[in-house]
KEBALUM-439139 format. One record per residue (C-alpha): residue in three letters; z, y, x. Coordinates in Angstrom, 2 decimals. Example, Ala and Ser with C-alpha at 12.3 -4.5 7.8 and 13.67 -1.06 7.14 Angstrom:
BEGIN
DORO  residu       zz       yy       xx
DORO     ALA     7.80    -4.50    12.30
DORO     SER     7.14    -1.06    13.67
REM end
This chain:
BEGIN
DORO  residu       zz       yy       xx
DORO     MET     0.00     0.00     0.00
DORO     SER    -0.99     3.38     1.42
DORO     ALA     1.32     6.38     1.64
DORO     ILE    -0.73     8.06    -1.09
DORO     GLU    -0.40     5.07    -3.45
DORO     ARG     3.34     4.98    -2.79
DORO     ALA     3.72     8.70    -3.55
DORO     ILE     1.69     8.41    -6.76
DORO     TYR     3.82     5.51    -7.98
DORO     ILE     7.12     7.24    -7.25
DORO     ASN     5.93    10.43    -8.96
DORO     ARG     4.70     8.67   -12.07
DORO     VAL     7.14     5.81   -12.55
DORO     VAL    10.35     6.90   -10.85
DORO     GLU    10.35    10.64   -11.43
DORO     MET     8.34    11.20   -14.60
DORO     PRO    10.91     9.62   -16.99
DORO     LEU    13.31    12.24   -15.74
DORO     LEU    11.02    14.97   -17.03
DORO     LEU    11.13    13.82   -20.62
DORO     GLY    14.64    15.06   -21.38
DORO     ASN    15.84    18.52   -22.30
DORO     LYS    14.39    21.78   -21.02
DORO     LYS    16.79    22.01   -18.09
DORO     SER    15.46    18.74   -16.68
DORO     ARG    12.04    20.35   -16.41
DORO     SER    13.14    22.89   -13.84
DORO     VAL    11.62    22.58   -10.40
DORO     ARG    15.05    22.58    -8.78
DORO     PHE    16.20    19.66   -10.89
DORO     ILE    13.00    17.71   -10.17
DORO     LEU    13.35    18.23    -6.43
DORO     LEU    17.00    17.17    -6.55
DORO     LYS    16.15    13.97    -8.40
DORO     ARG    13.36    13.24    -5.94
DORO     ARG    15.66    13.70    -2.97
DORO     LEU    18.37    11.55    -4.52
DORO     TRP    15.90     8.73    -5.23
DORO     TYR    14.56     8.80    -1.67
DORO     LEU    18.10     9.00    -0.28
DORO     ASN    19.23     5.99    -2.32
DORO     PHE    16.07     4.09    -1.39
DORO     GLY    16.47     4.78     2.33
DORO     ILE    20.20     4.08     2.56
DORO     TYR    20.09     0.93     0.45
DORO     SER    17.03    -0.39     2.31
DORO     ALA    18.86     0.01     5.63
DORO     PHE    22.02    -1.60     4.21
DORO     LYS    20.05    -4.55     2.81
DORO     ARG    18.31    -5.08     6.14
DORO     VAL    21.52    -5.17     8.21
DORO     PHE    23.49    -7.17     5.63
DORO     GLY    20.61    -9.59     5.06
DORO     LEU    20.16   -10.17     8.78
DORO     LEU    23.83   -11.01     9.28
DORO     ILE    24.00   -13.34     6.27
DORO     ALA    20.74   -15.06     7.25
DORO     LEU    22.01   -15.75    10.77
DORO     ILE    25.30   -17.14     9.43
DORO     LEU    23.48   -19.35     6.91
DORO     LEU    21.10   -20.69     9.55
DORO     VAL    24.13   -21.89    11.51
DORO     LEU    26.03   -23.27     8.51
DORO     LEU    22.98   -24.96     6.99
DORO     SER    21.70   -26.44    10.25
DORO     PRO    22.89   -29.98     9.26
DORO     LEU    20.94   -29.68     5.98
DORO     PHE    17.88   -28.44     7.86
DORO     LEU    18.12   -31.50    10.13
DORO     ILE    18.48   -33.96     7.24
DORO     VAL    15.58   -32.47     5.28
DORO     SER    13.41   -32.40     8.41
DORO     ILE    14.06   -36.10     9.05
DORO     LEU    13.28   -37.04     5.42
DORO     ILE    10.00   -35.10     5.44
DORO     LYS     8.95   -36.61     8.77
DORO     ARG     9.87   -40.15     7.72
DORO     GLU     7.84   -40.03     4.53
DORO     ASP     4.40   -39.38     5.98
DORO     GLY     4.86   -38.31     9.60
DORO     GLY     3.35   -34.90     8.90
DORO     LYS     4.49   -31.37     9.69
DORO     ILE     7.99   -30.39     8.60
DORO     LEU     7.28   -26.73     7.90
DORO     PHE     4.55   -25.20     5.80
DORO     LYS     3.36   -21.70     6.59
DORO     GLN     1.00   -19.54     4.57
DORO     LEU    -0.29   -15.99     4.73
DORO     ARG     1.40   -13.77     2.13
DORO     THR     1.51   -10.08     1.24
DORO     GLY     4.64    -8.27     2.37
DORO     ARG     6.05    -4.77     2.25
DORO     ASP     3.44    -2.02     1.79
DORO     GLY     0.70    -4.66     1.60
DORO     LYS     1.17    -5.89     5.17
DORO     GLU     0.45    -9.58     5.64
DORO     PHE     2.81   -12.12     7.22
DORO     TYR     3.31   -15.87     7.40
DORO     ILE     5.93   -17.29     5.06
DORO     TYR     7.85   -20.45     6.00
DORO     LYS     8.85   -23.30     3.70
DORO     PHE     9.74   -26.94     3.98
DORO     ARG     6.50   -28.82     3.32
DORO     THR     6.54   -30.32    -0.18
DORO     MET     2.91   -31.39    -0.51
DORO     VAL     0.58   -33.73     1.33
DORO     GLU    -0.90   -32.11     4.42
DORO     ASN    -4.49   -31.95     3.15
DORO     ASN    -3.51   -30.12    -0.05
DORO     ASP    -5.68   -27.01    -0.45
DORO     ILE    -4.44   -24.33    -2.83
DORO     HIS    -8.00   -22.99    -3.26
DORO     ASP    -9.45   -26.40    -4.21
DORO     LYS    -9.48   -26.51    -8.00
DORO     SER   -11.12   -29.95    -8.18
DORO     CYS    -7.77   -31.75    -7.94
DORO     ALA    -4.14   -31.10    -8.77
DORO     ASP    -1.41   -30.39    -6.22
DORO     LYS    -0.18   -33.55    -4.53
DORO     HIS     3.57   -33.46    -3.90
DORO     THR     5.39   -35.84    -1.62
DORO     LYS     8.37   -37.77    -3.05
DORO     ILE    10.92   -35.68    -1.16
DORO     GLY     8.80   -32.61    -1.89
DORO     LYS     9.37   -32.86    -5.64
DORO     PHE    13.12   -32.81    -5.11
DORO     LEU    12.94   -29.92    -2.64
DORO     ARG    10.77   -27.90    -5.01
DORO     ASN    12.95   -28.49    -8.09
DORO     THR    16.12   -27.52    -6.23
DORO     SER    14.46   -24.63    -4.33
DORO     ILE    15.67   -26.12    -1.04
DORO     ASP    12.08   -25.77     0.20
DORO     GLU    12.64   -22.00     0.30
DORO     LEU    15.46   -22.15     2.90
DORO     PRO    13.20   -21.69     5.97
DORO     GLN    12.50   -18.20     4.65
DORO     LEU    15.81   -17.32     6.28
DORO     PHE    13.69   -17.03     9.43
DORO     ASN    11.46   -14.52     7.62
DORO     ILE    14.56   -12.51     6.75
DORO     VAL    15.72   -12.53    10.38
DORO     LYS    12.27   -11.30    11.43
DORO     GLY    12.48    -8.44     8.91
DORO     GLU     9.55    -9.65     6.82
DORO     MET    11.64   -10.54     3.77
DORO     ALA    14.98    -9.92     2.07
DORO     PHE    17.17   -12.20    -0.04
DORO     ILE    16.32   -10.25    -3.20
DORO     GLY    12.96    -8.69    -4.03
DORO     PRO     9.57    -9.40    -5.61
DORO     ARG     8.20   -12.76    -4.49
DORO     PRO     5.56   -12.57    -1.75
DORO     TRP     2.35   -13.95    -3.26
DORO     ILE    -0.80   -15.19    -1.54
DORO     THR    -3.06   -12.34    -0.44
DORO     ASP    -5.55   -12.99    -3.26
DORO     TYR    -3.11   -11.40    -5.71
DORO     TYR    -2.84    -8.13    -3.80
DORO     GLU    -6.62    -7.89    -3.56
DORO     ALA    -6.91    -8.35    -7.34
DORO     MET    -4.28    -5.72    -8.24
DORO     ASN    -4.72    -2.06    -9.06
DORO     ALA    -2.68     0.72    -7.41
DORO     ARG     0.11     0.58   -10.00
DORO     GLU     0.54    -3.18    -9.64
DORO     ARG     0.52    -2.96    -5.85
DORO     ALA     3.60    -0.75    -6.07
DORO     ARG     5.64    -3.97    -6.28
DORO     THR     5.24    -4.11    -2.50
DORO     ILE     7.14    -0.84    -1.89
DORO     VAL    10.21    -2.97    -1.09
DORO     ARG    10.53    -6.07     1.08
DORO     PRO     9.64    -9.28    -0.76
DORO     GLY    12.50   -11.66    -1.49
DORO     ILE    13.42   -15.31    -1.75
DORO     THR    14.19   -14.60    -5.40
DORO     GLY    13.52   -11.63    -7.64
DORO     LEU    13.82   -10.24   -11.13
DORO     ALA    10.75   -12.14   -12.33
DORO     GLN    12.10   -15.46   -10.99
DORO     ALA    15.41   -14.78   -12.71
DORO     ASN    13.65   -14.13   -16.02
DORO     GLY    11.28   -17.03   -16.46
DORO     ARG     9.93   -18.03   -13.06
DORO     ASN     6.49   -19.51   -13.79
DORO     GLY     7.05   -19.65   -17.55
DORO     ILE     5.98   -16.01   -18.05
DORO     THR     2.59   -14.32   -17.67
DORO     ILE     1.39   -12.66   -14.48
DORO     PHE     1.65    -9.26   -16.15
DORO     GLU     5.26    -9.91   -17.18
DORO     LYS     6.04   -10.90   -13.60
DORO     ILE     4.51    -7.70   -12.27
DORO     ASN     6.37    -5.58   -14.82
DORO     TYR     9.66    -7.22   -13.83
DORO     ASP     8.86    -6.48   -10.18
DORO     LEU     8.09    -2.82   -10.95
DORO     GLU    11.32    -2.62   -12.97
DORO     TYR    13.14    -3.91    -9.88
DORO     VAL    11.55    -1.25    -7.66
DORO     LYS    12.41     1.48   -10.14
DORO     GLY    16.05     0.38   -10.41
DORO     TYR    16.41    -0.50    -6.72
DORO     SER    20.18    -0.77    -6.19
DORO     ILE    23.02    -3.14    -5.44
DORO     LEU    23.72    -3.53    -9.17
DORO     THR    20.17    -4.73    -9.77
DORO     ASP    20.47    -7.19    -6.88
DORO     LEU    23.74    -8.59    -8.24
DORO     ARG    22.07    -9.06   -11.61
DORO     VAL    19.21   -10.95    -9.96
DORO     ILE    21.60   -13.20    -8.03
DORO     PHE    23.53   -14.33   -11.11
DORO     GLU    20.41   -14.81   -13.23
DORO     SER    18.65   -16.69   -10.41
DORO     ILE    21.53   -19.15   -10.15
DORO     LYS    21.13   -19.96   -13.85
DORO     ALA    17.36   -20.34   -13.39
DORO     VAL    17.76   -22.76   -10.48
DORO     ILE    20.31   -24.84   -12.40
DORO     SER    17.96   -25.09   -15.39
DORO     LYS    15.06   -26.21   -13.09
DORO     ALA    12.64   -24.88   -15.70
DORO     ASP     9.16   -23.70   -14.63
DORO     ALA     9.99   -24.09   -10.93
DORO     ASP     6.50   -25.04    -9.79
DORO     ALA     3.45   -22.78    -9.82
DORO     GLY     0.57   -25.23    -9.47
DORO     LYS    -3.02   -24.47    -8.57
DORO     ASN    -4.08   -24.03   -12.18
DORO     ILE    -1.39   -21.41   -12.85
DORO     ILE    -2.32   -19.48    -9.70
DORO     HIS    -6.06   -19.55   -10.39
DORO     ASN    -5.57   -18.59   -14.04
DORO     GLU    -3.31   -15.68   -13.08
DORO     LEU    -5.83   -14.41   -10.53
DORO     LYS    -8.61   -14.65   -13.09
DORO     GLU    -6.59   -12.69   -15.67
DORO     LEU    -5.77    -9.99   -13.11
DORO     ARG    -9.36    -9.60   -11.98
DORO     VAL   -10.76    -9.50   -15.51
DORO     LYS    -8.19    -6.98   -16.75
DORO     ASN    -8.64    -4.62   -13.81
DORO     ALA   -12.42    -4.95   -13.91
DORO     LEU   -12.45    -4.01   -17.61
DORO     ARG   -10.10    -1.10   -16.92
DORO     ALA   -12.37     0.16   -14.16
DORO     ILE   -15.33     0.05   -16.52
DORO     THR   -13.52     2.01   -19.22
DORO     LEU   -12.67     4.72   -16.67
DORO     LEU   -16.33     5.25   -15.76
REM end
């Protein structure tokens, strides 16, 4: 996301609702104050999340090292393939990075091949349902590419299919879990997911993060809609492209 796109989003989504109140709220002084407060909160909380997230991630990597070892052995024993899966995703401000997960599918599984369904390994199904496969993303947090809470980092095809408003979900660091995952995971539409992500950016604060944590725990326990298969991904991309193409035509 460019600096211009970021500024446009903040002006329209973050600041504009503040201009719809009484006459006093329309004063230039009040607008500038609100703008400064939003930027101040955003900057301070972003720095706090980075330092806090780094410390917690390092502690968890040490504490969970026995689990990492056990899972690694089980994955290797099943088919002798790679333990970790890495894939290019879209991160903060549209910058790309490689995300890490425990491998849950057969090695020749191709997300872009629509001719066959995803092929999970036996241990992979368990890892996916319990979200244990996401634990290697602690390394992404240590590297500063992700946070614990934030919009999920999707494959780069999504970012390319989005318009400027939708790309604003990348203003913050992507997370292991987010507001969309806490409110339906893959059981809601792509547009609902994006709206949840934009709601998260708009209400970026520790209270929002605490809300996501508690709701995510309930979502993981329920195990509902945990897996986004190829068909879901391809259908979502198609819907995004069609909607934005039609919107572009109407603006001509």
